[in-house]
Every structure is written in C-alpha cells, then in structure tokens.
DRENTOR-536215 format. One line per 10 residues: their letters; for each residue x negated, y negated, z negated of N, C-alpha, C, O. Coordinates in steps of 0.1 Angstrom, whole numbers. Atoms other than C-alpha are relative to their C-alpha. Layout:
<sites>
A) X Y Z X Y Z X Y Z X Y Z; ...
</sites>
This chain:
<sites>
MKKLAALFLA) -4 6 17 -105 245 184 -13 7 -8 -15 4 -19; 6 2 15 -132 257 167 -19 -7 2 -29 -2 -3; 10 6 2 -159 229 178 2 -15 -1 -6 -25 1; -1 11 8 -138 206 163 2 5 -13 3 -3 -22; -1 3 16 -135 220 132 -15 3 -3 -16 9 -13; 12 2 0 -171 221 134 -10 -8 -3 -21 -9 -10; 3 11 -3 -173 193 146 3 -13 -17 -4 -22 -21; -1 6 18 -151 181 106 -7 2 -10 -2 -6 -18; 2 -10 -1 -172 200 88 -13 -11 -1 -18 -17 -10; 12 6 -3 -199 182 102 -5 -14 -3 -16 -20 -3
LIACTGLSQA) 2 16 -3 -188 146 98 4 -1 -17 0 -9 -25; 1 -4 19 -179 157 61 -11 -9 -8 -12 -19 -15; 13 0 4 -214 166 57 -5 -15 3 -11 -19 -7; 8 4 -1 -226 139 68 8 -19 -11 2 -24 -21; -13 13 5 -200 105 53 -4 9 -17 3 4 -26; 1 7 8 -218 122 19 9 4 -12 8 2 -24; -12 -1 12 -184 134 6 -4 14 -3 -14 19 2; 5 -10 6 -184 168 -16 7 12 4 18 12 8; -3 -17 -7 -183 207 -5 3 7 -13 -4 8 -23; 1 -6 12 -164 227 -29 -7 9 1 -12 18 8
GTLDEVKARG) 5 -14 8 -175 245 -50 -12 -1 -14 -21 6 -19; 10 5 7 -191 229 -75 -4 3 -13 -14 -1 -20; -8 -8 10 -173 250 -103 -15 12 2 -25 17 -5; 18 -18 2 -197 281 -90 -13 -8 0 -23 -3 -5; 20 4 2 -227 256 -86 -1 -1 -17 -10 4 -23; 5 4 13 -224 244 -123 0 11 -7 -7 11 -17; 0 -15 15 -217 283 -141 -16 9 12 -22 18 6; 6 -9 -1 -244 296 -112 -16 -3 -10 -24 3 -17; 16 4 13 -273 272 -129 -3 -3 -14 -13 -8 -21; -3 -2 19 -259 276 -164 0 -17 -2 7 -18 -12
VLKCGVNTGL) -2 18 4 -259 235 -168 9 -6 3 17 1 9; -3 1 -2 -243 213 -165 -3 -15 10 -10 -11 18; 13 11 -5 -257 178 -148 10 -13 3 17 -17 13; -12 18 4 -237 142 -162 -13 -5 6 -23 0 8; 6 10 -6 -251 110 -148 2 -5 -18 10 2 -25; -8 15 12 -246 80 -182 -12 -15 4 -18 -20 13; 11 15 -6 -264 48 -188 -9 6 -9 -8 14 -19; 14 -4 5 -300 49 -194 3 -6 -18 -1 2 -27; -2 1 13 -289 31 -228 3 -12 -3 -1 -24 -4; -15 12 6 -256 18 -239 0 6 -11 1 18 -13
LGFAEKQADG) -10 -6 16 -248 15 -280 8 4 2 14 -2 11; -12 -6 1 -222 36 -284 8 13 15 16 22 16; -10 -7 -15 -211 50 -249 -15 16 7 -12 27 11; 6 -7 -1 -247 67 -242 -18 -8 1 -24 -16 9; 13 -1 4 -283 67 -261 -6 8 5 0 14 14; 10 -6 2 -314 86 -259 -4 -1 -10 -3 -11 -16; 5 1 21 -331 97 -295 -12 7 3 -11 15 12; 12 7 5 -366 95 -304 3 11 5 1 10 17; 3 -11 1 -358 132 -304 -3 8 10 -11 17 11; -1 -5 -12 -348 135 -270 12 6 7 12 11 19
SWVGFDVDYC) -9 -3 -2 -315 141 -272 10 -9 0 8 -20 -5; -9 13 -4 -282 121 -262 10 -2 -12 9 6 -21; -5 0 4 -257 108 -280 15 -15 1 16 -23 -8; -15 7 1 -222 86 -274 14 0 8 16 10 15; -17 -5 -4 -185 84 -262 -5 3 20 1 13 26; 0 -11 -13 -196 93 -225 -11 15 3 -14 23 12; 11 -8 7 -222 115 -243 9 11 0 7 20 8; -8 -9 8 -194 137 -260 10 1 14 15 12 15; -10 -5 -9 -171 136 -229 -8 13 13 -3 22 19; 8 -9 -7 -199 153 -210 -2 18 -7 0 30 -4
RALAAAVLGD) 4 -16 5 -208 179 -233 17 8 -5 17 19 -11; -13 -9 0 -166 190 -234 4 4 2 13 12 -2; -4 -4 -15 -168 191 -201 -7 17 -2 0 28 -3; 5 -14 2 -196 221 -207 3 4 -5 3 16 -1; -8 -14 14 -179 239 -237 13 5 8 17 17 5; -9 -4 -7 -149 240 -213 -11 11 15 -14 22 15; 5 -10 -15 -167 253 -177 -13 12 -3 -13 24 0; 11 -13 13 -198 272 -199 6 4 -10 7 16 -7; -1 -5 9 -186 279 -228 -9 -4 -9 -7 1 -20; 9 3 8 -216 262 -246 -1 -18 1 -3 -23 12
AGKVEFVGLT) 0 17 -5 -216 220 -248 -11 -7 0 -11 -19 3; 9 2 0 -252 221 -251 -2 -4 14 -5 -15 18; -4 0 -16 -249 225 -213 -5 -12 12 -4 -15 23; 0 8 -10 -259 201 -202 -15 -9 4 -23 -7 -4; 9 9 -5 -287 176 -182 5 -10 -1 15 -11 7; -8 17 -1 -277 140 -189 -12 -5 11 -22 2 10; 9 3 -5 -299 121 -162 0 -17 -3 2 -22 8; -4 15 3 -296 85 -172 -3 -12 18 -14 -14 24; -3 11 -9 -286 57 -144 2 -15 -2 3 -24 -11; 5 20 -3 -289 24 -134 16 -7 3 26 0 4
AQNRFDTLKS) -18 2 -7 -256 1 -124 -6 3 20 3 5 28; -8 2 -12 -270 2 -86 -5 15 4 -5 16 16; 5 -8 -1 -287 39 -89 16 6 4 21 10 15; -12 -7 -3 -255 52 -95 11 10 -1 16 17 -10; -15 -10 -4 -227 67 -72 -16 3 14 -17 13 22; 5 -6 -9 -256 66 -50 -3 17 -4 2 27 1; 5 -15 11 -272 96 -74 14 4 3 16 -5 11; -15 -2 3 -234 107 -74 1 6 13 1 18 16; -4 -9 -23 -230 115 -32 -3 5 -4 3 12 -12; 11 -12 -1 -258 131 -34 -2 10 0 -7 17 10
GAIDLLARNT) -7 -16 4 -249 161 -52 -11 7 -19 -10 16 -28; 5 -8 13 -279 158 -79 5 -1 -11 -1 6 -19; -7 -6 10 -254 154 -105 14 0 8 17 -4 19; -12 -5 0 -220 171 -112 8 -10 3 17 -9 12; -9 6 6 -204 141 -125 -3 -18 -5 -12 -18 -14; 8 5 9 -212 105 -137 14 -7 1 23 -10 10; -10 8 18 -192 89 -170 -11 -5 -8 -16 -3 -20; 7 19 5 -215 54 -171 8 -7 1 9 -12 12; -8 7 8 -187 38 -188 2 -8 21 -4 -18 21; 3 5 -8 -182 28 -148 17 -2 8 23 6 16
TWTMERETAL) -13 -1 -10 -149 10 -135 3 5 10 -2 5 21; -15 -2 -12 -120 24 -117 5 -12 8 11 -22 4; -4 15 -1 -117 4 -91 5 7 21 -1 17 25; -8 -7 -9 -94 11 -54 -13 -2 12 -6 -1 22; 12 0 -11 -132 7 -27 -8 17 -7 -11 27 -2; 10 -12 -2 -151 32 -48 8 12 0 5 23 -5; -2 -18 5 -129 59 -49 12 -2 15 23 3 16; -6 -1 -17 -115 52 -9 -10 -1 6 -11 8 15; 8 -3 -10 -147 41 4 -15 5 -2 -22 7 8; 17 -7 0 -183 54 -8 5 16 -2 -6 22 -5
PFRFVGVSYH) -3 4 12 -160 78 -20 -2 13 -9 -8 24 -8; -2 -9 13 -148 93 -53 9 2 2 14 0 13; -10 -3 7 -122 104 -71 -7 -8 -14 -19 -8 -16; -5 6 14 -117 84 -108 9 14 -4 20 16 1; -18 -11 7 -101 122 -135 5 -15 -7 16 -16 -3; -14 6 10 -84 91 -160 -10 -11 -4 -21 -13 1; -1 10 4 -90 66 -174 -7 -1 -12 -1 -10 -19; 6 -1 11 -115 72 -203 -3 -14 -8 -2 -12 -20; 0 14 11 -120 31 -219 9 -10 6 4 -14 17; -9 12 -1 -93 5 -215 -18 -14 -1 -21 -19 -11
DGQGFLVPKL) 5 12 10 -121 -23 -217 6 -13 5 19 -15 5; 0 18 -7 -126 -64 -198 -2 -1 -7 0 3 -19; 4 5 -4 -143 -81 -191 0 -15 -7 9 -23 -4; 4 6 14 -159 -106 -221 -19 -13 0 -30 -11 5; 11 6 -4 -184 -137 -225 -11 0 -11 -16 10 -6; 16 4 12 -216 -142 -255 -5 -7 4 -9 -10 15; 3 18 1 -226 -173 -267 -8 0 -13 -10 9 -22; 10 5 9 -246 -189 -287 3 -9 -10 0 -20 -9; 0 7 10 -233 -198 -322 -2 -18 1 9 -23 0; 7 7 -6 -251 -231 -314 9 -10 8 14 -21 4
AGITSVFAMS) -2 3 -12 -239 -239 -285 15 -8 -6 18 -20 -4; -5 10 1 -208 -247 -302 14 0 8 24 -6 6; -8 -2 -12 -189 -233 -270 10 11 -7 4 22 -6; -10 -6 -3 -154 -215 -281 5 1 7 14 9 3; -12 -7 -19 -136 -209 -246 -12 -1 13 -22 -8 16; 9 -3 -21 -152 -197 -208 9 -11 1 7 -10 14; -8 8 0 -126 -227 -208 -6 -9 2 -3 -15 13; 7 6 5 -152 -249 -219 -18 5 8 -30 1 6; 12 4 0 -177 -239 -201 -8 -2 17 -19 3 21; 8 2 -13 -183 -254 -163 -14 -10 -1 -20 -19 -6
QASICTVSGT) 19 0 -6 -215 -258 -150 -12 8 -17 -18 2 -25; 5 -3 7 -229 -233 -171 -5 6 4 -2 6 16; 9 -10 -4 -256 -208 -165 3 9 -4 7 9 -16; -9 -15 1 -245 -175 -165 -7 11 6 -11 12 18; 12 -12 -4 -266 -138 -170 10 11 4 21 12 -1; -13 -10 -6 -249 -110 -149 -9 11 1 -19 10 -5; 9 -9 -3 -265 -79 -138 4 6 13 15 11 14; -5 2 -11 -263 -75 -104 4 19 5 -4 28 1; -3 -2 -10 -241 -50 -80 11 14 -15 12 26 -19; -15 -6 10 -211 -45 -108 8 -12 6 6 -23 11
TTEVNVGDFF) -16 8 3 -174 -52 -111 -1 -13 -2 6 -21 4; -3 12 12 -185 -82 -138 -10 -9 9 -12 -19 3; 9 12 -6 -210 -103 -112 15 1 11 15 -10 18; -14 -2 -11 -177 -98 -88 7 -9 -10 8 -20 -5; -10 5 3 -154 -111 -113 -1 -14 -10 7 -22 -14; 11 11 6 -178 -136 -131 -2 -15 12 -8 -25 9; -1 7 -8 -174 -155 -98 15 -2 6 20 -13 10; -19 8 -6 -134 -152 -86 6 -6 -14 16 -13 -14; -8 8 13 -128 -163 -124 -1 -11 3 9 -19 4; 2 20 2 -147 -198 -121 4 2 13 13 -3 7
REKDMAYVAQ) 1 6 -13 -141 -199 -85 16 -4 -1 19 -14 5; -14 2 0 -98 -198 -94 2 -8 -8 13 -15 -9; -8 16 11 -103 -224 -125 -6 -11 13 -3 -22 9; 7 20 -3 -119 -255 -102 -7 5 -11 -2 2 -22; 8 -1 8 -147 -243 -123 -20 -1 6 -23 5 17; 10 -4 -9 -187 -246 -112 -9 7 -9 -14 0 -19; 12 -2 5 -209 -227 -124 -17 7 6 -18 8 18; 15 -8 -4 -252 -208 -123 2 13 1 5 19 -10; 2 -20 0 -252 -170 -113 -18 3 2 -24 1 12; 8 -10 -4 -282 -151 -125 -3 9 -3 -7 13 -14
TFPSIDEAVA) 2 -16 5 -285 -117 -118 -14 11 -1 -25 6 -2; 8 -3 11 -307 -97 -130 3 19 3 14 23 2; -2 -14 -2 -312 -53 -122 4 12 -9 7 23 -8; 1 -10 15 -310 -42 -156 9 -12 -13 9 -23 -17; -7 10 16 -288 -50 -187 -16 -4 -9 -21 -15 -9; 15 5 -1 -324 -51 -199 -5 -15 -1 -9 -20 -11; 14 9 -9 -342 -80 -180 13 -8 -2 10 -20 -5; -9 13 0 -305 -100 -180 8 -5 -14 16 -15 -14; -2 5 12 -301 -99 -220 -14 -8 -3 -14 -18 -11; 16 11 4 -337 -114 -223 -6 -7 4 -17 -11 3
AYEAGKCDAY) 3 11 -2 -331 -135 -206 5 -12 -7 3 -24 -7; -16 13 -1 -300 -149 -219 -9 0 -18 -10 -11 -24; 12 0 19 -324 -140 -259 -5 -14 9 0 -25 9; 4 10 -7 -342 -161 -238 -2 -16 4 -11 -23 8; 0 13 -2 -324 -193 -235 1 -3 13 6 -14 17; -3 3 -21 -323 -193 -195 8 3 4 8 5 16; -7 -1 -7 -292 -187 -194 9 0 -12 6 6 -23; -9 2 16 -260 -199 -220 10 4 5 20 -3 6; -14 -14 1 -236 -168 -212 -7 13 2 -17 13 10; 2 -9 -6 -242 -135 -208 13 2 0 21 -2 -9
TTDQSQLYAV) -13 -6 2 -212 -115 -194 3 11 0 -8 15 4; 1 -18 -9 -204 -77 -186 18 -3 -13 25 -12 -18; -16 -4 4 -171 -56 -201 -10 -3 -16 -21 0 -20; -6 -1 19 -161 -65 -244 -13 13 -3 -23 11 -11; 5 -11 8 -176 -33 -249 -13 -2 -4 -20 -3 -14; 22 0 -1 -213 -35 -243 2 -16 -3 -6 -18 -13; 1 12 4 -209 -69 -249 -3 2 -22 -8 -6 -30; 5 -2 19 -213 -55 -294 -9 9 3 -15 14 -7; 11 -11 7 -238 -32 -285 -7 -12 8 -19 -10 11; 18 -1 -4 -257 -57 -271 4 -14 -10 -4 -23 -12
RLRLKKPEEH) 7 10 16 -254 -82 -299 -6 5 -15 -10 1 -26; 5 -12 18 -263 -53 -322 -20 0 3 -28 3 -6; 10 2 -4 -295 -57 -304 -15 -10 3 -27 -10 7; 12 13 -1 -308 -92 -304 -6 -9 -15 -2 -18 -23; 8 10 11 -329 -106 -329 5 -6 -15 0 -6 -26; -5 7 18 -304 -124 -354 13 2 9 18 -8 14; -21 -2 0 -265 -107 -342 6 -14 -4 15 -18 2; -17 -1 7 -249 -128 -366 -4 -20 4 0 -28 -4; 2 9 -7 -263 -160 -342 8 -3 10 8 -14 15; -11 -8 -13 -240 -149 -317 12 -2 3 17 2 -7
IILPEVISKE) -15 -13 2 -201 -141 -307 1 -5 14 -5 -11 22; 1 -4 -13 -185 -132 -283 15 -9 -3 22 -10 -13; -18 3 -2 -152 -152 -266 11 6 -3 8 18 -4; -14 0 1 -117 -148 -273 4 9 18 5 22 19; -2 -4 -9 -109 -144 -236 -3 7 8 -15 4 9; -3 -16 -5 -107 -113 -215 6 4 11 16 11 12; -2 1 -14 -113 -120 -175 7 12 6 15 14 15; -6 -14 -16 -104 -89 -159 4 14 -6 -3 18 -15; -3 -18 6 -90 -51 -167 -15 7 8 -21 3 17; 11 -6 -5 -119 -25 -164 4 18 -5 1 25 -15
PLGPAVRAGD) -10 -9 5 -100 2 -165 -19 10 4 -26 6 14; 9 -6 3 -134 29 -173 0 14 3 10 17 9; -3 -14 -5 -138 66 -165 -11 9 2 -22 7 -2; 11 -7 -3 -156 96 -154 3 0 18 14 2 23; -7 -8 -16 -157 103 -114 -8 8 3 -19 9 -4; 4 -20 -14 -165 138 -87 -3 -11 8 -2 -22 4; -1 -2 -7 -172 132 -61 14 10 13 16 22 14; -11 -11 -6 -141 141 -34 -6 11 9 -17 15 13; 4 -9 -13 -134 167 -14 -1 14 -7 -3 25 -2; 2 -12 6 -134 190 -44 6 5 -11 1 11 -21
EQWFNIARWT) -16 -3 9 -97 196 -60 -6 0 -11 -11 -7 -20; 8 -8 14 -110 219 -79 -8 -4 -11 -4 1 -22; 5 6 7 -138 201 -99 6 -9 0 13 -9 -10; -10 11 8 -120 172 -101 11 1 -5 16 -9 -9; -16 -5 6 -87 191 -110 -7 3 -23 0 1 -34; 3 -5 11 -115 205 -140 0 -9 -12 3 -8 -23; 10 14 11 -130 172 -155 11 -14 0 9 -25 -5; -12 8 4 -98 155 -153 16 7 -7 26 0 -6; -7 -13 7 -73 183 -171 -11 -6 -14 -9 -17 -19; 13 5 8 -108 180 -198 7 -13 -9 12 -13 -21
LFALIDAEEE) -2 13 5 -103 144 -202 13 -1 -5 12 -4 -17; -9 -1 9 -67 147 -211 3 13 -8 12 14 -16; -3 -7 18 -69 175 -235 -10 -7 -11 -9 -3 -22; 0 4 8 -87 158 -252 5 -13 -9 3 -16 -21; -8 5 7 -66 134 -257 20 -2 -4 26 -10 -11; -6 -3 5 -35 149 -258 -1 13 -16 6 18 -24; 0 -7 18 -50 167 -288 1 -11 -10 6 -11 -21; -6 6 15 -49 141 -308 6 -9 -5 4 -16 -15; -19 1 0 -11 132 -300 1 15 -7 11 16 -14; -9 -15 8 -5 170 -315 -13 -4 -13 -12 7 -19
SLRGVNVAEA) 3 -3 10 -31 161 -345 -7 7 0 -14 5 -10; 8 3 0 -54 181 -334 -16 0 -1 -21 1 10; 11 -7 -2 -91 187 -345 -5 8 1 -1 19 0; 7 -14 0 -123 202 -339 3 10 -7 7 22 -5; -7 -14 10 -116 216 -374 9 4 0 6 14 -5; -13 -7 -3 -86 227 -370 9 5 13 21 6 15; -2 -9 -10 -88 243 -338 9 15 -3 19 19 2; -3 -17 -6 -87 279 -346 6 4 -12 7 16 -13; -11 1 3 -63 271 -375 3 -7 6 -8 -13 6; -10 -1 -11 -42 260 -350 4 11 7 15 16 5
KEKSKKASVR) -2 -12 0 -45 287 -331 6 14 -5 11 22 2; -11 -2 3 -31 304 -355 4 0 -9 2 10 -16; -15 2 7 -5 290 -375 13 -8 9 25 -7 8; -15 5 -7 13 267 -349 1 6 9 -5 12 18; -10 -8 -13 41 276 -334 11 -15 11 21 -14 18; -5 -2 -11 47 249 -315 -6 -2 11 -17 -5 14; 8 -6 -18 47 254 -277 -7 -7 1 -18 -3 -1; 8 10 -6 32 222 -266 -19 5 -10 -29 7 -4; 8 -3 3 7 231 -290 -11 10 6 -21 8 11; 4 -10 0 -2 263 -286 -3 -1 21 -12 4 27
RLLGLEGNFG) 6 0 -14 -3 257 -247 -17 -6 -3 -29 -1 -2; 15 9 -7 -30 231 -246 -12 11 -8 -24 11 -7; 11 -10 2 -45 259 -263 -6 11 -6 -14 15 -15; -1 -4 -6 -36 282 -245 1 16 -4 -7 26 -3; -5 -12 13 -18 309 -267 13 -2 13 21 8 14; -13 -5 -11 9 308 -240 -3 -12 14 -9 -23 15; -1 9 -13 15 296 -204 -17 13 5 -25 20 -1; 17 7 -8 -17 299 -180 -9 -6 10 -15 -6 21; 8 22 -2 -32 266 -176 -16 6 5 -20 4 17; 14 -3 -6 -67 281 -173 -3 -1 14 -7 -9 22
SNLGLDNDWA) -1 -4 -16 -65 300 -143 1 -4 7 -7 -3 16; 1 16 -11 -54 271 -122 -6 -6 0 -6 -14 9; 10 10 -5 -82 255 -129 -14 8 5 -23 4 12; 13 -14 -11 -107 289 -120 -3 5 -15 -13 12 -16; 12 -2 15 -114 293 -162 9 10 -4 17 17 3; -4 -6 12 -105 309 -192 14 -9 -1 17 -20 3; -10 14 12 -74 299 -211 -8 -7 -14 -2 -16 -21; 0 0 16 -92 295 -242 -7 -19 5 -7 -26 -5; 10 8 -3 -116 261 -221 7 -12 -8 -1 -19 -13; 4 5 8 -99 239 -240 3 0 -16 10 -9 -21
SRALSAVGNY) 5 -9 13 -104 255 -273 -14 -5 -5 -18 -9 -16; 13 3 3 -139 251 -268 2 -15 0 2 -22 -10; 3 17 -3 -138 215 -257 1 -5 -11 -9 -8 -17; -2 4 5 -122 202 -280 -10 11 -13 -22 7 -14; 9 4 10 -138 220 -312 -15 0 1 -23 4 -8; 20 1 -2 -176 215 -297 1 -17 3 -10 -23 6; 10 17 1 -167 172 -296 7 -5 -11 2 -14 -17; -16 8 -1 -127 170 -311 2 -10 4 -6 -17 11; -18 9 0 -99 148 -308 -7 -13 12 -19 -11 12; 1 10 -4 -100 113 -283 -8 -5 -10 -20 -9 -11
GEIFDRNLGE) 2 10 20 -97 98 -322 -9 -2 -2 -13 -14 -3; 8 -1 7 -127 117 -331 -11 -4 8 -22 -9 5; 16 5 -15 -150 111 -301 -1 -16 -5 -9 -20 -13; 2 8 6 -142 76 -304 -5 -5 -12 -16 -11 -12; 4 9 5 -141 65 -335 -18 8 -8 -25 0 -16; 13 -1 0 -176 84 -342 -14 -13 8 -22 -20 2; 6 11 -4 -192 63 -314 2 -17 -1 -6 -25 -6; -6 11 3 -172 31 -313 4 -3 -7 1 -15 -8; -7 6 8 -153 27 -337 0 -1 -14 -12 1 -16; 1 0 14 -148 24 -381 -15 2 -4 -22 -5 -10
SSKLKIERGL) 11 -9 7 -177 52 -385 -14 -1 8 -24 6 7; 8 6 -10 -197 35 -359 -9 -10 -2 -5 -17 -12; 4 8 3 -221 13 -357 5 -20 7 1 -32 7; -3 16 -15 -202 -12 -329 10 -3 -9 10 -15 -12; -13 6 7 -166 -11 -353 10 -9 11 17 -19 10; -11 4 -9 -148 -17 -325 22 2 -3 29 12 -7; -16 -3 -4 -108 -17 -323 5 2 10 5 -4 21; -8 -9 -9 -88 8 -312 3 -7 8 -2 -7 19; -3 12 -14 -68 -22 -293 13 8 8 24 13 4; -13 -8 -16 -50 -6 -255 -7 15 -5 -2 24 2
NNLWNKGGIL) 6 -10 -2 -70 21 -265 -1 15 -9 -5 26 -9; -11 -8 6 -51 35 -286 7 9 -1 9 10 11; -15 -7 -10 -21 62 -282 11 -7 -1 17 -12 -11; -19 3 -8 10 51 -265 7 -2 -11 12 -13 -11; -10 -4 14 30 60 -299 -11 -8 -13 -6 -7 -25; -2 7 9 10 40 -320 -11 -17 8 -20 -23 3; -3 19 -2 6 1 -300 -13 4 4 -22 -2 -2; 13 0 -15 -25 14 -271 15 -1 7 27 -4 5; -6 -6 -11 -17 24 -241 -7 16 7 -9 20 18; 7 -14 -2 -32 57 -242 8 11 4 19 9 0
YAPPVR) -11 -9 -10 -16 86 -223 -6 4 10 -13 -2 18; 4 -12 -4 -21 117 -210 11 10 12 22 4 13; -9 -10 -2 -1 144 -192 -5 10 -5 -17 12 -8; 2 -9 6 10 175 -207 3 10 6 11 12 15; 5 -13 -3 -2 207 -206 7 6 2 8 11 -9; -15 2 3 35 218 -194 -2 9 16 8 12 23
</sites>
C-alpha cells in the first residue's frame, strides 16, 4: 500500500500537478509571483519606471493584499502566448493572469484550474478602412494575421471552414510581429479578442484609418488560472475575484471600505468585510482578506473603468461585463 501511495505521488510530480502548499510558499517568500502579458494596453503594461498597470495587474495586487497584506508585494512576470502554460506548470509563477481563455482542454489536459471569468470577450477582426470591408462575411480569400499557439488561431480556422470561405493564415509568435505585418499591409486583417483589438488599434500609426468589424465569432471567457492539485490556493484566488465582483454589487468602493465596516448593517456587506462569520479562516486567511483586497484596488467596476472603460484610453463599454442586474452577465456567488 505504501509503495502504491509513493508511486501515485511520483506520478503527480511527473505530470506537473501543483503540490499543496502554494499559500505557505507565497507567505514564506513574501512575494506573489504573477504571470501577465508582456505588454497589452489595458490588461498589463510595464511602465518606464518599472511599475506595472492594467486590469490583470490589479487582480494580482488584490490577491497579494488578501494573502500578504500588501498589494505591492507582487513580482510580475511577463509571458508570451507560447510560454505562459509551461511557466505556470513549472511552478515558476503562483498564478497566471494573462488574458487567457478558459477552455476544457486547458483545464483537463494541461491541467490547470480557472478560478472564474474576469472578462467576457469574443474574437473579432481589425481591417483598414480603405479596404471597404464592413463584414467578416465579405472576407473570403482574405489573408489574416494572428498569433500562433492561441485559441484565436483555432477559432479563425473553424469559422472560415464552417462558412465554406477560403482564407490565407499568416501566424506569428508574438502580437508585435503579427501587428507589424498587418500594418505593413502583408495581410488584409488582424484577428484576436476584441478587447485586444481596441489596444492594438491605438498602437497603430494612424488608428483612425482602421476599424473593428461588428461580428464576434467566438466566446472567450478570460480568467486567471492556477495549477491543479492545490484546492486551498484555488479557493483563495477564486474568492478574491468573486469578492471584487460582489463588492461592486454591494456598492462597496475602495475608498469607503473603512466607513462600511463601521456603519453598514447589511448582512451581506458585513460578511464580505469580515465582520460576521468566519469565512477567512476557511481559506487559511484572516477575516479581513477581502477588505484588504478592496481597499488596495477597489471593486471590479473601479478596476474595469480605470484600465479598460471610460477613464482609460480604450474606453471599452461594459457590455457583457456589466453586473447581471445592470444588463450584463457578470455574476459572483455570495460570501455566505
């Protein structure tokens, strides 16, 4: 029996499954290692002074605040579409928050656990205005640039095949190379998640000369992922995301957490802020975990607005990413 147990543990190690204890490792290290995009406006960008900003960056900071008590205790690791999964699997990072689509294969074959949907996205197309293209259905025989090793590459192939439309695929190892080829006129269109298209268009020399087509050809639920096998760490990462969403629904903002803790009589708010119940201990944290996360970065709506919405350069509408009671599909289970 002991030999079988030892063999099972060895098999887990060989497959790269996470060993339990990520929380202890992060606490002992004193820093959360978070894998993010190498540079995508709105989601993750390294500034000239070495600091990072973005939607995914703020989630990592919220998690660091919840776990370590300090949103600044994060080491951001810039990753490409090609090396992100190997890096997470190896244990070199504690969490992947790199605008990554949650799919069955990624959760069962790699295997990772996606903690939830942080951004509901879909694949679209960027084309030059002068081309006169107003619909993807007018793009038969088009040459299309995309990044290899992504769901984008698979989706465009599926779509054109299903519609009996021919196209020429031009794949590149990075966004920079794919966009450079598109801007140089080496392909008729560039395709990726629509959120990225907003950022890509702003990077072009003449953004106003390019349009994003109206069609969305896929569903891309983007979210953070952790290695399978460590349920405690999975739960911490998941409920940190849920807390940010629930906080927006409760009208809790980063600046009013202290006031709410003092004055709120609403049970759902008091549970979220650690005033009632013992929910933090169930995660292996203290009961102020969510209060720290919210105080550090604000609620989901604040994070969205600051990085992607009206207060950002991208000015992306909330759309599907609005709360379920405000016309969107954003929804988180309650702290209860």
